[in-house]
C-alpha positions as protocol buffer text, in pm:
chain_id: "A"
residue {
  index: 1
  type: MET
  ca { x: -2582 y: -7491 z: -15743 }
}
residue {
  index: 2
  type: THR
  ca { x: -2555 y: -7122 z: -15637 }
}
residue {
  index: 3
  type: ASP
  ca { x: -2848 y: -6912 z: -15517 }
}
residue {
  index: 4
  type: ILE
  ca { x: -2859 y: -6768 z: -15882 }
}
residue {
  index: 5
  type: ASP
  ca { x: -2898 y: -7104 z: -16011 }
}
residue {
  index: 6
  type: HIS
  ca { x: -3207 y: -7190 z: -15773 }
}
residue {
  index: 7
  type: ARG
  ca { x: -3410 y: -6964 z: -15903 }
}
residue {
  index: 8
  type: GLN
  ca { x: -3431 y: -7127 z: -16245 }
}
residue {
  index: 9
  type: VAL
  ca { x: -3537 y: -7455 z: -16085 }
}
residue {
  index: 10
  type: GLY
  ca { x: -3888 y: -7522 z: -16188 }
}
residue {
  index: 11
  type: ARG
  ca { x: -4149 y: -7456 z: -15927 }
}
residue {
  index: 12
  type: ASP
  ca { x: -4473 y: -7595 z: -15871 }
}
residue {
  index: 13
  type: SER
  ca { x: -4781 y: -7360 z: -15850 }
}
residue {
  index: 14
  type: LEU
  ca { x: -4996 y: -7492 z: -15595 }
}
residue {
  index: 15
  type: PHE
  ca { x: -5232 y: -7340 z: -15294 }
}
residue {
  index: 16
  type: LEU
  ca { x: -5154 y: -7577 z: -14956 }
}
residue {
  index: 17
  type: MET
  ca { x: -5200 y: -7466 z: -14627 }
}
residue {
  index: 18
  type: ALA
  ca { x: -4879 y: -7547 z: -14383 }
}
residue {
  index: 19
  type: ASP
  ca { x: -4734 y: -7514 z: -14038 }
}
residue {
  index: 20
  type: LEU
  ca { x: -4428 y: -7292 z: -13975 }
}
residue {
  index: 21
  type: ARG
  ca { x: -4180 y: -7236 z: -13667 }
}
residue {
  index: 22
  type: VAL
  ca { x: -3968 y: -6962 z: -13670 }
}
residue {
  index: 23
  type: GLU
  ca { x: -3610 y: -6976 z: -13508 }
}
residue {
  index: 24
  type: GLY
  ca { x: -3673 y: -6759 z: -13175 }
}
residue {
  index: 25
  type: GLN
  ca { x: -4032 y: -6757 z: -13204 }
}
residue {
  index: 26
  type: ALA
  ca { x: -4285 y: -6937 z: -12991 }
}
residue {
  index: 27
  type: GLY
  ca { x: -4579 y: -7157 z: -13157 }
}
residue {
  index: 28
  type: ASP
  ca { x: -4688 y: -7234 z: -13444 }
}
residue {
  index: 29
  type: HIS
  ca { x: -4789 y: -7008 z: -13758 }
}
residue {
  index: 30
  type: ARG
  ca { x: -5031 y: -7118 z: -14046 }
}
residue {
  index: 31
  type: VAL
  ca { x: -4879 y: -7015 z: -14370 }
}
residue {
  index: 32
  type: LYS
  ca { x: -5022 y: -7063 z: -14742 }
}
residue {
  index: 33
  type: VAL
  ca { x: -4762 y: -7225 z: -14980 }
}
residue {
  index: 34
  type: ARG
  ca { x: -4805 y: -7042 z: -15296 }
}
residue {
  index: 35
  type: ASN
  ca { x: -4546 y: -7233 z: -15494 }
}
residue {
  index: 36
  type: LEU
  ca { x: -4274 y: -7514 z: -15422 }
}
residue {
  index: 37
  type: SER
  ca { x: -3981 y: -7691 z: -15554 }
}
residue {
  index: 38
  type: ALA
  ca { x: -3714 y: -7933 z: -15428 }
}
residue {
  index: 39
  type: HIS
  ca { x: -3492 y: -7673 z: -15274 }
}
residue {
  index: 40
  type: GLY
  ca { x: -3765 y: -7424 z: -15140 }
}
residue {
  index: 41
  type: MET
  ca { x: -4092 y: -7251 z: -15125 }
}
residue {
  index: 42
  type: MET
  ca { x: -4263 y: -6908 z: -15091 }
}
residue {
  index: 43
  type: ALA
  ca { x: -4491 y: -6860 z: -14810 }
}
residue {
  index: 44
  type: GLU
  ca { x: -4730 y: -6611 z: -14720 }
}
residue {
  index: 45
  type: CYS
  ca { x: -4814 y: -6537 z: -14432 }
}
residue {
  index: 46
  type: THR
  ca { x: -4860 y: -6237 z: -14178 }
}
residue {
  index: 47
  type: VAL
  ca { x: -4592 y: -6357 z: -13948 }
}
residue {
  index: 48
  type: ARG
  ca { x: -4281 y: -6144 z: -13893 }
}
residue {
  index: 49
  type: VAL
  ca { x: -3946 y: -6299 z: -14031 }
}
residue {
  index: 50
  type: THR
  ca { x: -3626 y: -6165 z: -14124 }
}
residue {
  index: 51
  type: SER
  ca { x: -3390 y: -6250 z: -14404 }
}
residue {
  index: 52
  type: GLY
  ca { x: -3150 y: -6530 z: -14323 }
}
residue {
  index: 53
  type: VAL
  ca { x: -3341 y: -6660 z: -14010 }
}
residue {
  index: 54
  type: GLY
  ca { x: -3408 y: -7039 z: -13966 }
}
residue {
  index: 55
  type: VAL
  ca { x: -3754 y: -7187 z: -13996 }
}
residue {
  index: 56
  type: GLU
  ca { x: -3891 y: -7531 z: -14003 }
}
residue {
  index: 57
  type: VAL
  ca { x: -4216 y: -7621 z: -14220 }
}
residue {
  index: 58
  type: ASN
  ca { x: -4441 y: -7899 z: -14178 }
}
residue {
  index: 59
  type: LEU
  ca { x: -4552 y: -8029 z: -14513 }
}
residue {
  index: 60
  type: ARG
  ca { x: -4852 y: -8261 z: -14581 }
}
residue {
  index: 61
  type: ASN
  ca { x: -4674 y: -8615 z: -14690 }
}
residue {
  index: 62
  type: ILE
  ca { x: -4336 y: -8489 z: -14606 }
}
residue {
  index: 63
  type: GLY
  ca { x: -4330 y: -8345 z: -14224 }
}
residue {
  index: 64
  type: TRP
  ca { x: -4097 y: -8086 z: -14103 }
}
residue {
  index: 65
  type: VAL
  ca { x: -3831 y: -7938 z: -14334 }
}
residue {
  index: 66
  type: ALA
  ca { x: -3576 y: -7742 z: -14201 }
}
residue {
  index: 67
  type: GLY
  ca { x: -3462 y: -7407 z: -14436 }
}
residue {
  index: 68
  type: ARG
  ca { x: -3392 y: -7030 z: -14379 }
}
residue {
  index: 69
  type: VAL
  ca { x: -3598 y: -6741 z: -14500 }
}
residue {
  index: 70
  type: ALA
  ca { x: -3409 y: -6624 z: -14823 }
}
residue {
  index: 71
  type: TRP
  ca { x: -3624 y: -6308 z: -14920 }
}
residue {
  index: 72
  type: ILE
  ca { x: -3948 y: -6111 z: -14770 }
}
residue {
  index: 73
  type: GLN
  ca { x: -4159 y: -5915 z: -14996 }
}
residue {
  index: 74
  type: ASP
  ca { x: -4461 y: -5780 z: -14795 }
}
residue {
  index: 75
  type: ASN
  ca { x: -4626 y: -6033 z: -14653 }
}
residue {
  index: 76
  type: ARG
  ca { x: -4473 y: -6287 z: -14883 }
}
residue {
  index: 77
  type: PHE
  ca { x: -4122 y: -6490 z: -14838 }
}
residue {
  index: 78
  type: GLY
  ca { x: -3927 y: -6706 z: -14982 }
}
residue {
  index: 79
  type: ILE
  ca { x: -3751 y: -7040 z: -14774 }
}
residue {
  index: 80
  type: ALA
  ca { x: -3455 y: -7226 z: -14895 }
}
residue {
  index: 81
  type: PHE
  ca { x: -3457 y: -7558 z: -14771 }
}
residue {
  index: 82
  type: GLY
  ca { x: -3136 y: -7761 z: -14598 }
}
residue {
  index: 83
  type: ASN
  ca { x: -3192 y: -8042 z: -14787 }
}
residue {
  index: 84
  type: GLU
  ca { x: -3390 y: -8144 z: -15102 }
}
residue {
  index: 85
  type: ILE
  ca { x: -3755 y: -8250 z: -15113 }
}
residue {
  index: 86
  type: ASP
  ca { x: -3997 y: -8455 z: -15369 }
}
residue {
  index: 87
  type: PRO
  ca { x: -4209 y: -8142 z: -15452 }
}
residue {
  index: 88
  type: LEU
  ca { x: -4483 y: -8366 z: -15567 }
}
residue {
  index: 89
  type: LEU
  ca { x: -4535 y: -8526 z: -15263 }
}
residue {
  index: 90
  type: PRO
  ca { x: -4741 y: -8254 z: -15095 }
}
residue {
  index: 91
  type: ARG
  ca { x: -4980 y: -8235 z: -15371 }
}
residue {
  index: 92
  type: ALA
  ca { x: -5089 y: -8621 z: -15319 }
}
residue {
  index: 93
  type: THR
  ca { x: -5380 y: -8682 z: -15138 }
}
residue {
  index: 94
  type: ALA
  ca { x: -5387 y: -9012 z: -14930 }
}
residue {
  index: 95
  type: GLU
  ca { x: -5561 y: -9301 z: -15081 }
}
residue {
  index: 96
  type: ILE
  ca { x: -5918 y: -9303 z: -14896 }
}
residue {
  index: 97
  type: ALA
  ca { x: -6024 y: -9706 z: -14814 }
}
residue {
  index: 98
  type: PRO
  ca { x: -6340 y: -9775 z: -14983 }
}
residue {
  index: 99
  type: GLU
  ca { x: -6637 y: -9826 z: -14750 }
}
residue {
  index: 100
  type: THR
  ca { x: -6678 y: -10144 z: -14551 }
}
residue {
  index: 101
  type: PRO
  ca { x: -7013 y: -10290 z: -14708 }
}
residue {
  index: 102
  type: ARG
  ca { x: -7338 y: -10277 z: -14459 }
}
residue {
  index: 103
  type: TYR
  ca { x: -7339 y: -10649 z: -14457 }
}
residue {
  index: 104
  type: LEU
  ca { x: -6989 y: -10673 z: -14301 }
}
residue {
  index: 105
  type: LYS
  ca { x: -7063 y: -10394 z: -14045 }
}
residue {
  index: 106
  type: SER
  ca { x: -7122 y: -10525 z: -13659 }
}
residue {
  index: 107
  type: ALA
  ca { x: -7451 y: -10416 z: -13526 }
}
residue {
  index: 108
  type: ILE
  ca { x: -7365 y: -10096 z: -13298 }
}
residue {
  index: 109
  type: SER
  ca { x: -7616 y: -10215 z: -13039 }
}
residue {
  index: 110
  type: ALA
  ca { x: -7887 y: -10497 z: -13050 }
}
residue {
  index: 111
  type: PRO
  ca { x: -8214 y: -10370 z: -12986 }
}
residue {
  index: 112
  type: ASP
  ca { x: -8423 y: -10409 z: -12702 }
}
residue {
  index: 113
  type: PRO
  ca { x: -8645 y: -10728 z: -12740 }
}
residue {
  index: 114
  type: ARG
  ca { x: -8958 y: -10573 z: -12576 }
}
residue {
  index: 115
  type: SER
  ca { x: -8966 y: -10286 z: -12811 }
}
residue {
  index: 116
  type: LEU
  ca { x: -8996 y: -10557 z: -13097 }
}
residue {
  index: 117
  type: ARG
  ca { x: -9307 y: -10615 z: -13207 }
}
residue {
  index: 118
  type: LYS
  ca { x: -9442 y: -10975 z: -13286 }
}
residue {
  index: 119
  type: ILE
  ca { x: -9603 y: -11118 z: -13567 }
}
């Protein structure tokens, strides 16, 4: 696909937080993910980036994804991914294990026998 074709790919509007690493800058930056597709995303952040710079973004349930800054407008910028991702994975929530019933939980500590009242 050409760059023009990528603009026609469906995007999933959402609001997620992610970590961003920018080539040539130290440390990670928190960004807001505004929309996401298999080929890229729109991020919002106060970090200074330039068009064409390499970045990595840590997306929930996917991990670090490499890409390049495709465009910049104010504090928003587009990232074109190097490889396709499944854009539904970051939206998925982790399965929460059901709570263990009280009768199966072990006692944290046994009470002091001297503190028990005799009946």
